[in-house]
LOKOL-406233 format. One record per residue (C-alpha): y, z, x; residue in one letter. Coordinates in Angstrom, 1 decimal. Layout:
LOKOL-406233
R,y,z,x,residu
R,Y,Z,X,A
...
//
This chain:
LOKOL-406233
R,y,z,x,residu
R,70.8,-111.4,33.7,M
R,67.3,-109.9,33.7,R
R,68.6,-106.6,35.2,R
R,71.3,-106.3,32.6,A
R,68.7,-106.8,29.9,Q
R,66.4,-104.2,31.4,S
R,69.3,-101.7,31.6,A
R,70.2,-102.4,28.0,L
R,66.6,-101.9,26.9,E
R,66.4,-98.7,28.8,Y
R,69.5,-97.4,27.1,L
R,68.2,-98.3,23.7,F
R,64.9,-96.5,24.4,I
R,66.8,-93.5,25.7,L
R,69.0,-93.5,22.5,A
R,65.8,-93.7,20.3,A
R,64.2,-90.8,22.2,V
R,67.4,-88.7,21.9,L
R,67.5,-89.4,18.2,I
R,63.9,-88.3,17.8,L
R,64.5,-85.1,19.8,V
R,67.5,-84.3,17.7,M
R,65.6,-84.8,14.4,V
R,62.7,-82.7,15.7,T
R,65.0,-79.9,16.7,I
R,66.8,-80.0,13.3,R
R,63.4,-79.9,11.5,V
R,62.2,-76.9,13.6,V
R,65.4,-75.0,13.1,F
R,65.4,-75.5,9.3,S
R,61.8,-74.5,9.2,S
R,62.5,-71.3,11.1,V
R,65.4,-70.5,8.9,R
R,63.3,-71.0,5.8,A
R,60.5,-68.9,7.2,L
R,62.9,-66.2,8.1,N
R,64.3,-66.1,4.6,S
R,60.8,-66.0,3.1,A
R,59.7,-63.2,5.4,V
R,62.8,-61.2,4.7,T
R,62.3,-61.6,1.0,E
R,58.7,-60.5,1.3,H
R,59.7,-57.4,3.3,I
R,62.2,-56.4,0.7,D
R,59.6,-56.8,-2.0,T
R,57.2,-54.6,-0.1,I
R,59.8,-52.0,0.6,K
R,60.7,-51.9,-3.1,D
R,57.0,-51.4,-4.1,K
R,56.5,-48.7,-1.5,I
R,59.6,-46.8,-2.8,L
R,58.4,-47.2,-6.4,E
R,55.1,-45.5,-5.6,T
R,56.7,-42.6,-3.8,L
//
């Protein structure tokens, strides 16, 4: 009985860790996507300003 309980506890801990890893990966990817969008927008603005001054 104790071995089954230990195995079940191990599986719950493993599931919790996997959920945390998935949430972390999702946050990192959404942050990278937002950063990429902001940088692209900033580059476009700088390009426009450079072309205006020429």
